C-alpha positions as a Python dict, from the first residue, in 0.01 Angstrom:
ca = {
    (1, 'M'): (0, 0, 0),
    (2, 'K'): (-58, -365, 70),
    (3, 'E'): (-92, -576, -243),
    (4, 'L'): (-345, -851, -282),
    (5, 'T'): (-184, -1192, -235),
    (6, 'N'): (-476, -1353, -414),
    (7, 'P'): (-668, -1148, -673),
    (8, 'E'): (-992, -1309, -553),
    (9, 'E'): (-928, -1201, -193),
    (10, 'Q'): (-1130, -899, -86),
    (11, 'L'): (-974, -669, 174),
    (12, 'V'): (-1131, -392, 377),
    (13, 'T'): (-993, -145, 635),
    (14, 'I'): (-1119, -49, 979),
    (15, 'K'): (-1227, 293, 844),
    (16, 'E'): (-1435, 124, 576),
    (17, 'L'): (-1599, -100, 838),
    (18, 'V'): (-1680, 206, 1051),
    (19, 'D'): (-1857, 358, 751),
    (20, 'L'): (-2027, 31, 657),
    (21, 'F'): (-2157, -63, 1002),
    (22, 'G'): (-2204, 283, 1151),
    (23, 'V'): (-2021, 198, 1473),
    (24, 'S'): (-1715, 354, 1632),
    (25, 'N'): (-1354, 281, 1541),
    (26, 'R'): (-1308, 164, 1900),
    (27, 'S'): (-1587, -96, 1868),
    (28, 'I'): (-1435, -235, 1547),
    (29, 'R'): (-1087, -248, 1700),
    (30, 'R'): (-1219, -421, 2012),
    (31, 'A'): (-1383, -695, 1803),
    (32, 'I'): (-1066, -738, 1594),
    (33, 'K'): (-853, -755, 1907),
    (34, 'K'): (-1075, -1029, 2049),
    (35, 'Y'): (-1040, -1261, 1748),
    (36, 'F'): (-734, -1139, 1556),
    (37, 'P'): (-499, -963, 1804),
    (38, 'K'): (-195, -993, 1577),
    (39, 'K'): (-374, -793, 1304),
    (40, 'L'): (-363, -467, 1505),
    (41, 'K'): (-25, -299, 1481),
    (42, 'K'): (39, 59, 1587),
    (43, 'G'): (92, 288, 1290),
    (44, 'K'): (-13, 26, 1034),
    (45, 'T'): (-337, 0, 837),
    (46, 'T'): (-533, -312, 931),
    (47, 'Y'): (-679, -510, 641),
    (48, 'L'): (-942, -778, 690),
    (49, 'N'): (-1060, -1039, 444),
    (50, 'E'): (-1423, -1140, 398),
    (51, 'L'): (-1419, -1416, 661),
    (52, 'E'): (-1259, -1185, 919),
    (53, 'V'): (-1515, -912, 843),
    (54, 'T'): (-1797, -1163, 890),
    (55, 'I'): (-1658, -1267, 1230),
    (56, 'V'): (-1617, -904, 1337),
    (57, 'K'): (-1972, -826, 1225),
    (58, 'K'): (-2108, -1120, 1420),
    (59, 'E'): (-1928, -997, 1732),
    (60, 'L'): (-2056, -642, 1678),
    (61, 'S'): (-2412, -764, 1631),
    (62, 'N'): (-2403, -893, 1989),
    (63, 'H'): (-2360, -534, 2115),
    (64, 'H'): (-2486, -306, 1838),
    (65, 'N'): (-2799, -288, 1626),
    (66, 'I'): (-2636, -363, 1290),
    (67, 'G'): (-2861, -643, 1169),
    (68, 'G'): (-2863, -1014, 1217),
    (69, 'I'): (-2711, -1144, 896),
    (70, 'A'): (-2386, -1336, 931),
    (71, 'Y'): (-2250, -1257, 584),
    (72, 'V'): (-2121, -916, 476),
    (73, 'D'): (-2084, -832, 110),
    (74, 'I'): (-1770, -620, 84),
    (75, 'R'): (-1748, -628, -295),
    (76, 'P'): (-1819, -252, -321),
    (77, 'Y'): (-1494, -191, -135),
    (78, 'V'): (-1288, -422, -356),
    (79, 'E'): (-1300, -185, -653),
    (80, 'I'): (-1201, 108, -430),
    (81, 'Y'): (-910, -92, -289),
    (82, 'A'): (-801, -218, -631),
    (83, 'K'): (-794, 138, -764),
    (84, 'R'): (-591, 246, -463),
    (85, 'I'): (-320, -12, -530),
    (86, 'G'): (-327, 42, -906),
    (87, 'K'): (-489, -287, -1006),
    (88, 'I'): (-767, -114, -1204),
}
């Protein structure tokens, strides 16, 4: 598991974004590839911070009906992630 480099940093996975936005894995990956191509590595879990998620959401909102807000609150996923890496 990837550890948090900064305890304040909030990280979320592609799977969690699929569940949050209700769009396909492919759509999420396409948006990530457009702005953060080095983040996608075969066989590795991709983690995005809050700024990256906001950018991906903005890109998705151009093509999908996911709302017009530019900020995404991913705090609900932070506790899940922290439990996963043993921080809680």
